[in-house]
Biotite code that builds the C-alpha atoms (Angstrom):
import biotite.structure as struc

atoms = struc.array([
    struc.Atom([6.195, -21.013, -9.006], chain_id="A", res_id=1, res_name="UNK", atom_name="CA", element="C"),
    struc.Atom([3.641, -19.535, -11.379], chain_id="A", res_id=2, res_name="UNK", atom_name="CA", element="C"),
    struc.Atom([0.932, -20.106, -8.744], chain_id="A", res_id=3, res_name="UNK", atom_name="CA", element="C"),
    struc.Atom([3.000, -18.250, -6.166], chain_id="A", res_id=4, res_name="UNK", atom_name="CA", element="C"),
    struc.Atom([3.581, -15.405, -8.607], chain_id="A", res_id=5, res_name="UNK", atom_name="CA", element="C"),
    struc.Atom([-0.128, -15.283, -9.521], chain_id="A", res_id=6, res_name="UNK", atom_name="CA", element="C"),
    struc.Atom([-1.217, -15.077, -5.880], chain_id="A", res_id=7, res_name="UNK", atom_name="CA", element="C"),
    struc.Atom([1.516, -12.535, -5.165], chain_id="A", res_id=8, res_name="UNK", atom_name="CA", element="C"),
    struc.Atom([0.007, -10.294, -7.855], chain_id="A", res_id=9, res_name="UNK", atom_name="CA", element="C"),
    struc.Atom([-3.571, -10.939, -6.656], chain_id="A", res_id=10, res_name="UNK", atom_name="CA", element="C"),
    struc.Atom([-2.745, -9.954, -3.076], chain_id="A", res_id=11, res_name="UNK", atom_name="CA", element="C"),
    struc.Atom([-0.671, -7.001, -4.289], chain_id="A", res_id=12, res_name="UNK", atom_name="CA", element="C"),
    struc.Atom([-3.709, -5.738, -6.215], chain_id="A", res_id=13, res_name="UNK", atom_name="CA", element="C"),
    struc.Atom([-5.841, -6.137, -3.084], chain_id="A", res_id=14, res_name="UNK", atom_name="CA", element="C"),
    struc.Atom([-3.280, -4.226, -1.035], chain_id="A", res_id=15, res_name="UNK", atom_name="CA", element="C"),
    struc.Atom([-3.134, -1.423, -3.576], chain_id="A", res_id=16, res_name="UNK", atom_name="CA", element="C"),
    struc.Atom([-6.930, -1.248, -3.736], chain_id="A", res_id=17, res_name="UNK", atom_name="CA", element="C"),
    struc.Atom([-6.805, -0.427, -0.040], chain_id="A", res_id=18, res_name="UNK", atom_name="CA", element="C"),
    struc.Atom([-3.898, 1.977, -0.472], chain_id="A", res_id=19, res_name="UNK", atom_name="CA", element="C"),
    struc.Atom([-5.936, 3.826, -3.090], chain_id="A", res_id=20, res_name="UNK", atom_name="CA", element="C"),
    struc.Atom([-9.254, 3.771, -1.241], chain_id="A", res_id=21, res_name="UNK", atom_name="CA", element="C"),
    struc.Atom([-8.247, 4.523, 2.364], chain_id="A", res_id=22, res_name="UNK", atom_name="CA", element="C"),
    struc.Atom([-6.837, 7.994, 1.597], chain_id="A", res_id=23, res_name="UNK", atom_name="CA", element="C"),
    struc.Atom([-9.998, 8.668, -0.426], chain_id="A", res_id=24, res_name="UNK", atom_name="CA", element="C"),
    struc.Atom([-11.988, 7.840, 2.722], chain_id="A", res_id=25, res_name="UNK", atom_name="CA", element="C"),
    struc.Atom([-9.742, 10.292, 4.568], chain_id="A", res_id=26, res_name="UNK", atom_name="CA", element="C"),
    struc.Atom([-10.707, 12.981, 2.024], chain_id="A", res_id=27, res_name="UNK", atom_name="CA", element="C"),
    struc.Atom([-14.399, 12.416, 2.711], chain_id="A", res_id=28, res_name="UNK", atom_name="CA", element="C"),
    struc.Atom([-13.879, 11.996, 6.446], chain_id="A", res_id=29, res_name="UNK", atom_name="CA", element="C"),
    struc.Atom([-11.944, 15.266, 6.695], chain_id="A", res_id=30, res_name="UNK", atom_name="CA", element="C"),
    struc.Atom([-14.806, 16.981, 4.834], chain_id="A", res_id=31, res_name="UNK", atom_name="CA", element="C"),
    struc.Atom([-17.569, 15.530, 7.001], chain_id="A", res_id=32, res_name="UNK", atom_name="CA", element="C"),
    struc.Atom([-19.048, 17.583, 9.784], chain_id="A", res_id=33, res_name="UNK", atom_name="CA", element="C"),
    struc.Atom([-21.847, 15.501, 11.290], chain_id="A", res_id=34, res_name="UNK", atom_name="CA", element="C"),
    struc.Atom([-21.435, 12.820, 13.940], chain_id="A", res_id=35, res_name="UNK", atom_name="CA", element="C"),
    struc.Atom([-23.164, 10.069, 11.951], chain_id="A", res_id=36, res_name="UNK", atom_name="CA", element="C"),
    struc.Atom([-20.790, 10.479, 8.993], chain_id="A", res_id=37, res_name="UNK", atom_name="CA", element="C"),
    struc.Atom([-17.801, 10.733, 11.304], chain_id="A", res_id=38, res_name="UNK", atom_name="CA", element="C"),
    struc.Atom([-18.670, 7.417, 12.985], chain_id="A", res_id=39, res_name="UNK", atom_name="CA", element="C"),
    struc.Atom([-19.441, 5.727, 9.639], chain_id="A", res_id=40, res_name="UNK", atom_name="CA", element="C"),
    struc.Atom([-16.040, 6.740, 8.227], chain_id="A", res_id=41, res_name="UNK", atom_name="CA", element="C"),
    struc.Atom([-14.276, 5.455, 11.348], chain_id="A", res_id=42, res_name="UNK", atom_name="CA", element="C"),
    struc.Atom([-15.868, 2.029, 10.851], chain_id="A", res_id=43, res_name="UNK", atom_name="CA", element="C"),
    struc.Atom([-15.074, 1.973, 7.135], chain_id="A", res_id=44, res_name="UNK", atom_name="CA", element="C"),
    struc.Atom([-11.451, 3.004, 7.708], chain_id="A", res_id=45, res_name="UNK", atom_name="CA", element="C"),
    struc.Atom([-10.940, 0.429, 10.451], chain_id="A", res_id=46, res_name="UNK", atom_name="CA", element="C"),
    struc.Atom([-12.455, -2.433, 8.447], chain_id="A", res_id=47, res_name="UNK", atom_name="CA", element="C"),
    struc.Atom([-10.523, -1.520, 5.307], chain_id="A", res_id=48, res_name="UNK", atom_name="CA", element="C"),
    struc.Atom([-7.204, -1.147, 7.116], chain_id="A", res_id=49, res_name="UNK", atom_name="CA", element="C"),
    struc.Atom([-7.395, -4.189, 9.385], chain_id="A", res_id=50, res_name="UNK", atom_name="CA", element="C"),
    struc.Atom([-9.617, -6.450, 7.289], chain_id="A", res_id=51, res_name="UNK", atom_name="CA", element="C"),
    struc.Atom([-8.235, -5.969, 3.794], chain_id="A", res_id=52, res_name="UNK", atom_name="CA", element="C"),
    struc.Atom([-5.117, -3.801, 3.521], chain_id="A", res_id=53, res_name="UNK", atom_name="CA", element="C"),
    struc.Atom([-2.962, -5.257, 6.265], chain_id="A", res_id=54, res_name="UNK", atom_name="CA", element="C"),
    struc.Atom([-3.682, -8.951, 5.557], chain_id="A", res_id=55, res_name="UNK", atom_name="CA", element="C"),
    struc.Atom([-3.114, -8.326, 1.831], chain_id="A", res_id=56, res_name="UNK", atom_name="CA", element="C"),
    struc.Atom([0.174, -6.532, 2.569], chain_id="A", res_id=57, res_name="UNK", atom_name="CA", element="C"),
    struc.Atom([1.369, -9.403, 4.760], chain_id="A", res_id=58, res_name="UNK", atom_name="CA", element="C"),
    struc.Atom([0.477, -12.111, 2.232], chain_id="A", res_id=59, res_name="UNK", atom_name="CA", element="C"),
    struc.Atom([2.007, -10.048, -0.596], chain_id="A", res_id=60, res_name="UNK", atom_name="CA", element="C"),
    struc.Atom([5.274, -9.841, 1.309], chain_id="A", res_id=61, res_name="UNK", atom_name="CA", element="C"),
    struc.Atom([5.306, -13.511, 2.285], chain_id="A", res_id=62, res_name="UNK", atom_name="CA", element="C"),
    struc.Atom([4.755, -14.560, -1.317], chain_id="A", res_id=63, res_name="UNK", atom_name="CA", element="C"),
    struc.Atom([7.287, -11.980, -2.525], chain_id="A", res_id=64, res_name="UNK", atom_name="CA", element="C"),
    struc.Atom([9.914, -13.357, -0.141], chain_id="A", res_id=65, res_name="UNK", atom_name="CA", element="C"),
    struc.Atom([9.062, -16.859, -1.355], chain_id="A", res_id=66, res_name="UNK", atom_name="CA", element="C"),
    struc.Atom([9.655, -15.716, -4.939], chain_id="A", res_id=67, res_name="UNK", atom_name="CA", element="C"),
    struc.Atom([12.973, -14.111, -4.015], chain_id="A", res_id=68, res_name="UNK", atom_name="CA", element="C"),
    struc.Atom([14.083, -17.175, -2.106], chain_id="A", res_id=69, res_name="UNK", atom_name="CA", element="C"),
    struc.Atom([13.105, -19.609, -4.826], chain_id="A", res_id=70, res_name="UNK", atom_name="CA", element="C"),
    struc.Atom([13.874, -17.510, -7.882], chain_id="A", res_id=71, res_name="UNK", atom_name="CA", element="C"),
    struc.Atom([16.035, -14.452, -7.443], chain_id="A", res_id=72, res_name="UNK", atom_name="CA", element="C"),
    struc.Atom([18.146, -14.679, -4.295], chain_id="A", res_id=73, res_name="UNK", atom_name="CA", element="C"),
    struc.Atom([21.181, -15.978, -6.168], chain_id="A", res_id=74, res_name="UNK", atom_name="CA", element="C"),
    struc.Atom([20.994, -13.050, -8.568], chain_id="A", res_id=75, res_name="UNK", atom_name="CA", element="C"),
    struc.Atom([20.523, -10.269, -6.025], chain_id="A", res_id=76, res_name="UNK", atom_name="CA", element="C"),
    struc.Atom([24.236, -9.480, -6.109], chain_id="A", res_id=77, res_name="UNK", atom_name="CA", element="C"),
    struc.Atom([24.337, -9.259, -9.907], chain_id="A", res_id=78, res_name="UNK", atom_name="CA", element="C"),
    struc.Atom([24.199, -5.846, -11.541], chain_id="A", res_id=79, res_name="UNK", atom_name="CA", element="C"),
    struc.Atom([21.523, -7.113, -13.965], chain_id="A", res_id=80, res_name="UNK", atom_name="CA", element="C"),
    struc.Atom([19.137, -7.414, -11.001], chain_id="A", res_id=81, res_name="UNK", atom_name="CA", element="C"),
    struc.Atom([19.448, -3.777, -9.900], chain_id="A", res_id=82, res_name="UNK", atom_name="CA", element="C"),
    struc.Atom([15.795, -3.277, -10.868], chain_id="A", res_id=83, res_name="UNK", atom_name="CA", element="C"),
    struc.Atom([14.858, -5.706, -8.081], chain_id="A", res_id=84, res_name="UNK", atom_name="CA", element="C"),
    struc.Atom([16.787, -3.677, -5.516], chain_id="A", res_id=85, res_name="UNK", atom_name="CA", element="C"),
    struc.Atom([14.886, -0.539, -6.544], chain_id="A", res_id=86, res_name="UNK", atom_name="CA", element="C"),
    struc.Atom([11.584, -2.435, -6.507], chain_id="A", res_id=87, res_name="UNK", atom_name="CA", element="C"),
    struc.Atom([12.291, -3.676, -2.970], chain_id="A", res_id=88, res_name="UNK", atom_name="CA", element="C"),
    struc.Atom([13.112, -0.114, -1.929], chain_id="A", res_id=89, res_name="UNK", atom_name="CA", element="C"),
    struc.Atom([9.735, 1.012, -3.288], chain_id="A", res_id=90, res_name="UNK", atom_name="CA", element="C"),
    struc.Atom([8.050, -1.813, -1.361], chain_id="A", res_id=91, res_name="UNK", atom_name="CA", element="C"),
    struc.Atom([9.751, -0.621, 1.829], chain_id="A", res_id=92, res_name="UNK", atom_name="CA", element="C"),
    struc.Atom([8.485, 2.892, 1.098], chain_id="A", res_id=93, res_name="UNK", atom_name="CA", element="C"),
    struc.Atom([4.994, 1.425, 0.609], chain_id="A", res_id=94, res_name="UNK", atom_name="CA", element="C"),
    struc.Atom([5.195, -0.147, 4.039], chain_id="A", res_id=95, res_name="UNK", atom_name="CA", element="C"),
    struc.Atom([6.123, 3.255, 5.463], chain_id="A", res_id=96, res_name="UNK", atom_name="CA", element="C"),
    struc.Atom([3.102, 4.722, 3.653], chain_id="A", res_id=97, res_name="UNK", atom_name="CA", element="C"),
    struc.Atom([0.966, 1.864, 5.019], chain_id="A", res_id=98, res_name="UNK", atom_name="CA", element="C"),
    struc.Atom([2.257, 2.573, 8.545], chain_id="A", res_id=99, res_name="UNK", atom_name="CA", element="C"),
    struc.Atom([1.466, 6.274, 8.146], chain_id="A", res_id=100, res_name="UNK", atom_name="CA", element="C"),
    struc.Atom([-2.066, 5.353, 7.026], chain_id="A", res_id=101, res_name="UNK", atom_name="CA", element="C"),
    struc.Atom([-2.378, 3.389, 10.268], chain_id="A", res_id=102, res_name="UNK", atom_name="CA", element="C"),
    struc.Atom([-1.329, 6.491, 12.208], chain_id="A", res_id=103, res_name="UNK", atom_name="CA", element="C"),
    struc.Atom([-3.982, 8.500, 10.365], chain_id="A", res_id=104, res_name="UNK", atom_name="CA", element="C"),
    struc.Atom([-6.656, 5.878, 11.076], chain_id="A", res_id=105, res_name="UNK", atom_name="CA", element="C"),
    struc.Atom([-5.804, 6.211, 14.770], chain_id="A", res_id=106, res_name="UNK", atom_name="CA", element="C"),
    struc.Atom([-5.947, 10.033, 14.588], chain_id="A", res_id=107, res_name="UNK", atom_name="CA", element="C"),
    struc.Atom([-9.360, 9.972, 12.937], chain_id="A", res_id=108, res_name="UNK", atom_name="CA", element="C"),
    struc.Atom([-10.567, 7.407, 15.480], chain_id="A", res_id=109, res_name="UNK", atom_name="CA", element="C"),
    struc.Atom([-9.546, 9.775, 18.285], chain_id="A", res_id=110, res_name="UNK", atom_name="CA", element="C"),
    struc.Atom([-11.067, 12.777, 16.454], chain_id="A", res_id=111, res_name="UNK", atom_name="CA", element="C"),
    struc.Atom([-7.629, 14.413, 16.268], chain_id="A", res_id=112, res_name="UNK", atom_name="CA", element="C"),
    struc.Atom([-7.236, 14.872, 12.531], chain_id="A", res_id=113, res_name="UNK", atom_name="CA", element="C"),
    struc.Atom([-5.535, 18.189, 11.728], chain_id="A", res_id=114, res_name="UNK", atom_name="CA", element="C"),
    struc.Atom([-5.262, 17.893, 7.941], chain_id="A", res_id=115, res_name="UNK", atom_name="CA", element="C"),
    struc.Atom([-7.692, 19.219, 5.376], chain_id="A", res_id=116, res_name="UNK", atom_name="CA", element="C"),
    struc.Atom([-9.328, 17.226, 2.612], chain_id="A", res_id=117, res_name="UNK", atom_name="CA", element="C"),
    struc.Atom([-6.857, 18.884, 0.194], chain_id="A", res_id=118, res_name="UNK", atom_name="CA", element="C"),
    struc.Atom([-3.922, 17.308, 2.052], chain_id="A", res_id=119, res_name="UNK", atom_name="CA", element="C"),
    struc.Atom([-5.505, 13.871, 1.675], chain_id="A", res_id=120, res_name="UNK", atom_name="CA", element="C"),
    struc.Atom([-6.214, 14.453, -2.014], chain_id="A", res_id=121, res_name="UNK", atom_name="CA", element="C"),
    struc.Atom([-2.468, 14.909, -2.551], chain_id="A", res_id=122, res_name="UNK", atom_name="CA", element="C"),
    struc.Atom([-1.615, 12.096, -0.124], chain_id="A", res_id=123, res_name="UNK", atom_name="CA", element="C"),
    struc.Atom([-3.875, 9.826, -2.183], chain_id="A", res_id=124, res_name="UNK", atom_name="CA", element="C"),
    struc.Atom([-1.596, 10.172, -5.229], chain_id="A", res_id=125, res_name="UNK", atom_name="CA", element="C"),
    struc.Atom([1.542, 8.690, -3.644], chain_id="A", res_id=126, res_name="UNK", atom_name="CA", element="C"),
    struc.Atom([0.677, 4.989, -4.153], chain_id="A", res_id=127, res_name="UNK", atom_name="CA", element="C"),
    struc.Atom([-0.167, 5.683, -7.805], chain_id="A", res_id=128, res_name="UNK", atom_name="CA", element="C"),
    struc.Atom([3.430, 6.707, -8.498], chain_id="A", res_id=129, res_name="UNK", atom_name="CA", element="C"),
    struc.Atom([4.771, 3.829, -6.416], chain_id="A", res_id=130, res_name="UNK", atom_name="CA", element="C"),
    struc.Atom([2.682, 1.342, -8.396], chain_id="A", res_id=131, res_name="UNK", atom_name="CA", element="C"),
    struc.Atom([3.805, 2.842, -11.688], chain_id="A", res_id=132, res_name="UNK", atom_name="CA", element="C"),
    struc.Atom([7.434, 2.534, -10.619], chain_id="A", res_id=133, res_name="UNK", atom_name="CA", element="C"),
    struc.Atom([7.048, -1.056, -9.447], chain_id="A", res_id=134, res_name="UNK", atom_name="CA", element="C"),
    struc.Atom([5.222, -2.184, -12.594], chain_id="A", res_id=135, res_name="UNK", atom_name="CA", element="C"),
    struc.Atom([7.771, -0.506, -14.885], chain_id="A", res_id=136, res_name="UNK", atom_name="CA", element="C"),
    struc.Atom([10.662, -2.044, -12.937], chain_id="A", res_id=137, res_name="UNK", atom_name="CA", element="C"),
    struc.Atom([9.162, -5.546, -13.015], chain_id="A", res_id=138, res_name="UNK", atom_name="CA", element="C"),
    struc.Atom([8.015, -5.543, -16.640], chain_id="A", res_id=139, res_name="UNK", atom_name="CA", element="C"),
    struc.Atom([10.575, -3.354, -18.423], chain_id="A", res_id=140, res_name="UNK", atom_name="CA", element="C"),
    struc.Atom([13.574, -3.875, -16.079], chain_id="A", res_id=141, res_name="UNK", atom_name="CA", element="C"),
    struc.Atom([15.142, -0.606, -17.294], chain_id="A", res_id=142, res_name="UNK", atom_name="CA", element="C"),
    struc.Atom([18.096, -0.776, -14.892], chain_id="A", res_id=143, res_name="UNK", atom_name="CA", element="C"),
])
């Protein structure tokens, strides 16, 4: 099970790298004004989202479900595992964030972005707080 846990963490880090970088690309894309930059950002966003982020998110979830099935499913009903319920809620929220990033990739691809670079600078901070919450829940188990 340690191998499963190790690869779960590795793919989670890869997923978060994308969750951190894609909104940063949106910041630069929203600030760009020339066609060459616009097309370059579209390619970068597409490759990051479909080539790294989404596969990493899928593998992270598969390995996470494997860990729950093999390790924690019998304790999900126990009050001492409430931290895991909150962690899973944060993971669901991350998938909603991931889905919204997909919507934004499609908007940029169609040249229909209506947000400023400032919006994306704030949007970029959301996964930071999610990661902090998940790490604290998994390591400290405060609840």
